[in-house]
C-alpha positions in Angstrom: 1.0 -6.2 10.7 -1.1 -3.7 8.6 -1.6 -1.4 11.6 2.1 -1.3 12.3 2.7 -0.7 8.6 0.2 2.2 8.5 1.5 3.8 11.8 5.1 3.7 10.6 4.2 5.0 7.1 2.2 7.9 8.7 5.0 8.8 11.1 7.7 8.5 8.4 9.5 5.9 10.6 11.7 4.2 8.1 13.2 1.8 10.6 9.8 0.7 11.9 8.7 0.0 8.3 11.8 -2.0 7.5 11.1 -4.1 10.6 7.7 -5.2 9.4 8.8 -5.8 5.8 10.5 -9.0 4.6 14.0 -8.1 3.3 13.0 -9.2 -0.2 9.5 -7.6 -0.2 8.0 -6.9 -3.6 5.7 -3.8 -4.0 3.7 -3.8 -7.2 1.6 -0.8 -8.1 -0.8 -0.7 -11.1 -1.9 2.8 -11.7 -3.2 2.2 -15.2 -2.7 4.3 -18.3 -4.0 7.5 -16.6 -1.2 7.4 -14.1 1.4 5.3 -15.9 4.3 6.9 -14.1 3.0 5.4 -10.8 2.9 1.8 -12.2 6.0 0.4 -10.7 7.6 -2.8 -9.2 9.9 -2.2 -6.3 12.0 -4.8 -4.4 13.7 -4.8 -1.1 12.7 -3.5 2.3 14.5 -0.2 2.2 13.1 0.7 -1.3 9.6 -0.3 -0.4 9.8 1.5 3.0 10.9 4.7 1.4 7.9 4.5 -1.0 5.6 3.8 1.9 6.7 6.8 3.9 6.0 8.9 0.9 2.5 7.3 0.7 2.0 7.8 4.4 2.6 11.5 4.2 0.5 12.1 1.2 -2.5 10.0 2.2 -3.3 10.2 5.9 -6.8 8.8 5.3 -5.8 5.1 4.9 -7.6 2.4 6.8 -7.3 -1.3 7.1 -9.7 -3.4 5.1 -10.1 -7.0 3.9 -9.0 -7.6 0.3 -10.2 -11.0 -0.9 -10.3 -12.1 2.7 -6.7 -11.0 3.5 -5.1 -7.9 5.1 -5.3 -4.7 3.1 -5.6 -1.0 3.1 -8.0 1.4 1.4 -6.7 4.9 0.7 -9.3 7.6 0.0 -9.9 11.3 -0.3 -13.3 11.9 1.1 -15.6 9.3 -0.6 -13.2 8.8 -3.6 -10.9 5.8 -3.4 -7.4 6.5 -4.4 -5.9 3.0 -4.0 -6.4 -0.4 -2.6 -3.4 -2.3 -1.2 -3.3 -6.1 -0.5 -0.6 -7.5 1.7 0.9 -11.0 1.7 2.4 -11.8 5.1 5.0 -14.6 5.4 6.9 -15.5 8.5 5.5 -12.6 10.4 6.6 -10.0 7.9 5.1 -8.3 4.8 6.5 -10.2 1.8 4.4 -8.5 -0.9 2.2 -5.4 -1.4 -0.1 -5.2 -4.4 -1.5 -1.8 -5.1 -4.4 -0.9 -7.4 -4.3 2.8 -8.1 -5.9 2.7 -11.6 -9.0 5.0 -11.5 -10.8 2.7 -14.0 -10.2 -0.4 -12.0 -11.1 1.3 -8.7 -14.4 2.6 -10.2 -15.2 -0.9 -11.4 -14.8 -2.2 -7.8 -17.6 0.1 -6.6 -15.7 1.2 -3.5 -16.4 4.2 -1.4 -14.1 6.0 1.0 
């Protein structure tokens, strides 16, 4: 599911993204106070897919990782992590995406790209 999500986001394929997302998907992004305008909650497959295509074009260096034992993605620029995304999959579709993009929280995780 994550591979299909990443491929569609990188290609800007809105229809393919909508196909892997639950119609009522919730995307939550916590960017902290440093990037407060990027702290959002988005609902619905079309809205989340549009956001993901933007992400896919801006951050081509995303790779699948495990987040607390579940499917996730690490987005980095060189060795600097930019965000971590955790996916909740229900009924074969992505029902939730939780994004940590807060530089302080990412630093506390001790991640490398």
